[in-house]
Structure formats: structure tokens, C-alpha cells
C-alpha positions in Angstrom: 17.0 -2.7 35.7 19.4 -4.9 37.7 22.3 -4.1 35.4 21.7 -0.4 35.8 21.7 -0.7 39.6 25.0 -2.6 39.3 26.5 0.2 37.1 25.4 2.9 39.5 26.8 1.0 42.5 30.2 0.5 40.8 30.4 4.2 39.9 29.5 5.2 43.5 32.2 2.8 44.8 34.8 4.5 42.5 33.7 7.9 43.6 33.8 6.8 47.3 37.4 5.6 46.8 38.5 9.0 45.4 36.7 10.9 48.1 38.2 8.6 50.8 41.7 9.2 49.4 41.1 12.9 49.4 40.0 12.9 53.0 43.1 11.0 54.0 45.4 13.1 52.0 44.1 16.3 50.3 47.2 16.3 48.1 45.6 13.4 46.2 43.9 15.9 43.9 47.4 17.2 43.0 48.3 13.6 41.9 47.2 14.1 38.3 47.8 10.5 37.0 45.9 9.0 39.9 43.0 11.5 39.5 42.8 10.9 35.7 43.0 7.2 36.3 40.0 7.4 38.7 38.0 9.5 36.3 38.9 7.2 33.4 37.7 4.2 35.4 34.4 5.9 36.1 33.9 6.8 32.4 34.9 3.3 31.4 32.2 1.8 33.7 29.6 4.1 32.1 30.6 3.2 28.6 30.7 -0.5 29.3 27.2 -0.3 30.9 25.8 1.6 27.9 27.5 -0.8 25.4 26.1 -3.8 27.3 22.6 -2.4 27.2 22.8 -1.7 23.5 24.0 -5.3 22.8 21.1 -6.6 24.9 18.6 -4.4 23.0 20.1 -5.5 19.7 19.8 -9.1 20.7 16.1 -8.6 21.7 15.4 -6.9 18.3 17.0 -9.8 16.4 14.9 -12.3 18.4 11.7 -10.3 17.7 12.6 -9.9 14.0 13.1 -13.7 13.7 9.7 -14.2 15.4 7.9 -11.8 13.0 9.5 -13.5 10.0 8.4 -16.9 11.2 4.9 -15.6 11.7 4.8 -14.1 8.3 6.1 -17.3 6.7 3.3 -19.3 8.5 0.8 -16.6 7.5 -0.4 -16.1 11.1 0.9 -12.6 11.7 -2.3 -10.5 12.3 -5.5 -11.1 14.1 -7.5 -7.9 13.8 -10.6 -8.7 15.7 -12.5 -11.8 16.9 -13.6 -13.8 13.9 -11.3 -12.0 11.4 -9.2 -14.1 9.0 -5.4 -13.7 9.2 -3.4 -12.6 6.2 -4.1 -15.1 3.5 -4.7 -15.3 -0.2 -8.3 -14.4 -1.0 -9.6 -17.9 -1.8 -7.9 -19.4 1.3 -9.3 -16.6 3.5 -12.8 -17.5 2.4 -12.2 -21.2 2.9 -11.0 -20.5 6.4 -14.5 -19.1 7.1 -16.1 -22.2 5.5 -17.0 -20.3 2.3 -16.2 -20.8 -1.3 -15.2 -17.5 -3.0 -16.6 -18.5 -6.4 -19.9 -19.6 -5.1 -20.2 -16.6 -2.8 -19.5 -14.3 -5.8 -22.0 -16.0 -8.0 -24.8 -15.8 -5.4 -24.1 -12.2 -4.2 -26.8 -9.6 -4.5 -24.2 -6.8 -4.5 -20.6 -7.0 -5.7 -17.8 -4.5 -5.5 -14.3 -5.2 -6.9 -11.4 -2.8 -6.9 -7.9 -3.7 -8.2 -5.1 -2.6 -10.4 -6.0 -4.5 -13.5 -8.3 -7.4 -12.3 -7.4 -9.2 -15.5 -7.0 -12.6 -13.7 -10.1 -12.2 -11.5 -12.4 -11.2 -14.4 -11.1 -14.0 -16.6 -11.3 -16.7 -13.9 -14.8 -15.6 -12.7 -16.4 -14.5 -15.9 -19.2 -17.1 -15.7 -19.8 -16.3 -12.0 -20.1 -12.6 -12.6 -22.5 -13.4 -15.5 -24.6 -15.6 -13.2 -24.8 -12.9 -10.5 -25.9 -10.3 -13.1 -28.5 -12.7 -14.5 -29.8 -13.0 -10.9 -30.2 -9.3 -10.6 -27.0 -8.4 -8.8 -25.7 -4.8 -8.6 -22.0 -5.0 -9.7 -19.5 -2.2 -9.5 -15.9 -2.6 -10.7 -13.0 -0.1 -10.1 -10.0 -0.2 -12.3 -7.1 2.2 -13.0 -7.7 4.5 -16.0 -5.6 2.9 -18.8 -5.1 6.4 -20.2 -3.5 7.7 -17.0 0.2 7.2 -17.9 1.5 8.5 -14.6 -0.5 5.8 -12.7 0.7 3.1 -15.1 4.3 4.2 -14.6 3.8 3.9 -10.9 2.6 0.3 -11.4 5.8 -0.5 -13.4 7.9 0.9 -10.5 6.4 -1.4 -7.9 6.0 -4.4 -10.2 7.8 -7.7 -9.3 8.3 -8.5 -13.0 11.3 -7.1 -15.0 9.0 -7.3 -18.1 6.5 -4.8 -16.7 5.8 -2.0 -19.0 3.2 0.8 -19.3 2.0 -0.8 -22.5 1.5 -4.1 -20.8 -0.6 -2.7 -18.0 -2.6 -0.6 -20.5 -3.4 -3.8 -22.4 -4.4 -5.8 -19.2 -6.7 -3.0 -18.0 -8.4 -2.7 -21.5 -8.7 -6.5 -21.6 -10.5 -6.5 -18.3 -12.8 -3.6 -19.3 -13.7 -5.1 -22.6 -14.4 -8.5 -21.1 -16.6 -6.9 -18.5 -18.4 -5.0 -21.2 -19.0 -8.3 -22.9 -20.4 -9.8 -19.7 -22.6 -6.8 -19.1 -24.1 -7.3 -22.6 -24.9 -11.0 -22.0 -28.4 -12.3 -22.5 -30.7 -12.5 -19.6 -29.0 -9.7 -17.6 -31.4 -8.3 -15.0 -28.9 -6.6 -12.8 -26.5 -3.7 -13.5 -22.8 -3.5 -14.2 -20.9 -0.3 -13.7 -17.1 0.1 -14.3 -15.3 3.1 -12.8 -11.8 4.2 -13.7 -9.4 5.8 -11.2 -6.8 8.4 -12.1 -4.4 6.9 -9.5 -3.1 3.6 -8.2 -5.2 2.3 -5.2 -3.3 1.4 -2.1 -5.0 -1.9 -1.8 -7.5 -4.1 -3.6 -11.1 -4.7 -2.3 -13.7 -7.4 -2.8 -17.0 -6.4 -1.2 -19.8 -9.0 -1.4 -23.4 -8.6 -0.1 -22.4 -5.3 1.6 -26.0 -4.3 2.2 -26.9 -7.4 4.2 -25.7 -9.1 7.3 -24.0 -11.6 5.1 -21.6 -8.9 4.0 -17.9 -9.8 3.7 -15.0 -7.7 2.5 -11.5 -9.0 1.5 -8.7 -6.5 1.6 -5.9 -7.4 -0.8 -2.5 -6.1 0.2 0.3 -5.8 -2.4 3.9 -6.1 -1.5 6.5 -3.9 -3.3 8.5 -5.9 -5.9 6.9 -9.2 -4.8 4.6 -11.5 -6.7 2.4 -12.1 -3.7 -0.9 -10.6 -2.4 -2.4 -11.5 1.0 -5.0 -9.9 3.1 -7.6 -10.2 5.9 -11.2 -11.0 5.4 -13.8 -9.1 7.5 -17.5 -9.9 7.8 -20.1 -7.3 8.7 -21.4 -9.1 11.8 -18.2 -10.0 13.8 -16.1 -7.1 12.5 -18.5 -4.2 11.9 -15.8 -1.5 12.4 -13.3 -2.9 10.1 -15.9 -3.8 7.5 -17.3 -0.3 7.7 -13.9 1.3 7.3 -13.0 -0.5 4.2 -16.5 -0.4 2.7 -16.2 3.3 3.1 -12.9 3.3 1.3 -14.6 1.6 -1.6 -17.2 4.3 -1.7 -14.6 7.0 -1.6 -12.8 5.5 -4.6 -16.1 5.1 -6.4 -16.7 8.8 -5.8 -13.2 9.5 -7.2 -14.2 7.6 -10.4 -17.3 9.8 -10.7 -15.2 13.0 -10.2 -12.8 11.7 -12.8 -15.7 11.4 -15.2 -15.1 7.9 -16.3 -17.8 5.4 -15.5 -19.3 2.9 -18.0 -22.7 1.3 -17.4 -24.2 -1.9 -18.7 -26.5 -3.1 -20.1 
């Protein structure tokens, strides 16, 4: 604001000099070199002021960008609501709340998982999913339909790996669905396992545990284009009811899309 006032003052002074000269000698307007010089001086002041403001804005943007990059690097960029976890890997997000993801998964009464292939998650937590089902849990899993080539081609486009191929994603999804089917057929299962297949690539992954109780938590997994990294916030039903409800609603919307697509497997 101060710089703008200085610019206006300088321009007014230049105009005053021209007007004063004209009042003294009206022929000054016939002095073309002098007149052009005065106009050029005024325009120069305007350009310099504009250039200075742009440089100042550019410097501020650079400073802000560096601050944002620093916050991203330290994983402290977003605080959605009071009590919400910042952007972290799933297991770290649970630990920050004093919870263990594996134990919470195994003891959950309702489980909802949505991802691209979920091959790592299903393999790593096979025993915990089995335990939850044996305890009567209602489990719903959402995967991409491995027969939807367009969706798999989109996965290849955004993948961080140069080795990514449609056939690879097809295999990973089928591996997950077959392993889940095996889990669903395990002995002592008193709960239910349903696997839905989406005809498109979900924008984010979701892990919803105990969604029907006040112990409900939901982890939103964010993928980054071309990067082998996935971070996200963790919301709980009590301290973040709005965010929890929004993303729980997204899970239900995708589950409805699986129904409309006509591909849902149920076990046992």
C-alpha cells in the first residue's frame, strides 16, 4: 500500500511540473521533445511501480511455495478438524491416535475396504480379516473390475512404475479376489464377506472400521500421480462427524456402483 502511494505521489509531482510549466509558458505544449519526455517519465514511473509489485508478489509466492514443500516433507500440511490426523501413511495415522491398525482391523465388527488392487493389504492382513470374520464381522471389499480394460489402462497411466501393465494389474486384482474368496471360505466363519467390483478407478482409497458405532474410524488414502507414495487423514466418528459422514457416504456410493455394475461376490 505504501509503495502504491509513493507511485501516485511521484506521478502527481510529474504532472504538476508539466502543468506549472504550461502556466508559465503556454508554448511548452508546442515543445514536443519536452512534452514527450514528461509523458515518458510518467509512464516509466507506472511501469517501474507495476514491475516492483510483480517482483514482490513473485517473491511472496516463492516463500509460500517453500513453506508448503517444507510442511509436506514433514507430513504436517493439513489439519482438517480438531482431533483429525494429518496426512500420514495409514499405520502411522492409527498410531498417532494410539491405535494399532492390525488389532483394530481384527477386532472390528464392520469392515469396509476400497482400493485399486488391495493386493498388499489383503496379503498382509489375511489372518486379521479371517479373525474378524470368525468373530462375526460384516466385511465389504471394493476392487476395480479386472475385466474393465479401460480402468486398468488408466491405472497404468498414473502408475509410478515403468513396468506397470494392464496384465500386471489384472493379475494383482485377481490375486486379491481369489485370496479373499479363500478367506471367506475359511472354517468357523460366522460373519459375511462381500466383494464388489467397480467399472472405474476410485479417486481415493478408503478403510472404514466399526462405522456403525461410536468407535468408527475412516482412513482416506490419497494417491499421488506417478509417485510410489500414499498418505491420508484419519477421521473418527466422534470428533470429526462431518468428515467421517462424507467419506462413509462415498464408500456407500461406490458400493451402490458395484451393485449397478452387477458384480458382487458373497461368502460364505
